[in-house]
C-alpha positions, 0 to 999 in steps of 0.5 A: 824510849826507856822502859817504864822498869828502867825509868822506875829504877832510875827514880828509885836510885836514891831509895834502896828499899824501892829499888829492892822491891823492883828487883823482887818483882823482876825476880818473880816475873811479874809484868802486869799490875806492877804498882799494885805489887809494889804497894802491897809489898811496901804495905808488909814492909811498913809492918816492920817499922810500924811497931806491930806485934807479934799477934798482929803480924801473925794475923796479917800473915794468915789473912793474906794466905787464907785469901790466897789459897782460897782463890787458888782453890776456886780458880779452876772452876772460874767459869761455872756458876756457884750457889752458896747454901746456908742453914743450920748444922743441927738439922736432922735428916729426918726433918722436912727442912734437910730433905728440902735442902738436899733436893735443892742441892740436886736442882741446882747441880742439874741447873748447872750450878756448883754448890758451896756451903760451910762444910758441915752437917745438917742443911750444909751436909744436905745441899752438899750431898744433893749436889754431889762431891764433884759439884760442891765446895765447902768453906769450913771454920776452925772452932774451939769445938771442932766442926768435922767436914760432912762426909760428902766433901770430906778430903775433897780438894775443894774443901778449905778450912779458915781460921777467921769468919771475915775471910771465910765470909769474904769467900762465900760472897766473892764466889757466889752467883746466888745465895740460898738460906734455909733455916738456922741459927746465929750463923745463918742470921749472920750470913744473912744480914751481912748479905743484906748489908753488902748488897744494900750498900752497893759493897757487893754485886746484886745476886739472887738471895733466896730464903727457903722454907720447908713445905708449908714452913713459916720460919722466913715468913716470920722473919719478913714479918719482923723485918716489916714490923720493926725495921720498915715500920721504924723507918729504918729500911725502906720498902725497895729493900725487899727487892733485894730477896725473895722468900719461898717454900716452893723449890722449884721457884727457888731454882727458877729465881736464880737461873732466871736472874741470868736469863739475860743479865750477864754482870755489871761494873763501873767505869767512873760514873757510869754502870756498864750492864753486860747482857747476852741479848741487846734489848729492842729500841722501844724498850729502851724508852720505856726503861728510862721512863720507868727507872729515871728515879735511879739515874743521875739528874739530866742522864739517860740509859744508852746502848754502848760498846765496851769501854777501853777499862774493860780490856782486862775482861776480853772474854766479855767483849761480845756482850751486848751493853747498856750504859746506866748513870746509876745514882749507886743509892737505890739498889733494890730499884736496881735489882727491879731493873735487872728483873726487867731486862731478863724479860728481854 
């Protein structure tokens, strides 16, 4: 039987460009996911025939490079949990909010987490200093007015500077197992609503999102009041959306909210119409009955949550093969209720 590569080359005999792409893939030594590489190379080459202007070409090149290079920064730490901490760069070290962010960085480092910040001063510098240089990442941004990296992370290999906000935000969400928001300005609010939107619409995985005030502070409590009076009151969001985040001025509560989210829950992924929830421990049989009763509203019609084995489609994640699993025919709509289901699983 001919190898797939030989067959592909024969199919492309009358297409020199396709043949050249195959030769490039061979020369690079790529043996897996070859179709994805074919499509990426074809997409890039099509820019040359689409009349794409020079400015757009430079943007495409920079975006691809930023995503690739950022992945390389995080790659050595893939097995370590991380939390992104957002907040104002203007917060002074004398304030209660700065001290709270510093202490929170310490707490998360002591809990085995690495801390990701935007790399600047203020809240970012506080959390970075609390976690320590060894346990921190910084995703900085090029601005018209230069934003210098804070002194804790300056010169570290885990500091990466982006040109574009959207690639920077992609990496914050992509590499985070939790997010903490301290008081901040437009940038912090942008990051808050970005995370809300991605989780509410299912475009990113559900992760702990904690809005942390300084002791006896009311920054986020006032924010929640606005959400309830205007967004919820006008029917623009649902009550269940408030399940997607927690507000606290208690740093120990914030730490527990993050750590306990992964007490039993490990991760999930979709295979076709089924969500596979991977668990550290399987739940008791009686609990499965209660889950189906309590969460039937988020399942597709005439379906049930069941215990299952790993799917063949998970073969690319062999390190997760030993985990227990639930097959959940989730309707992909009620993400706030999904968070409630994950919280319930963490009780076992």
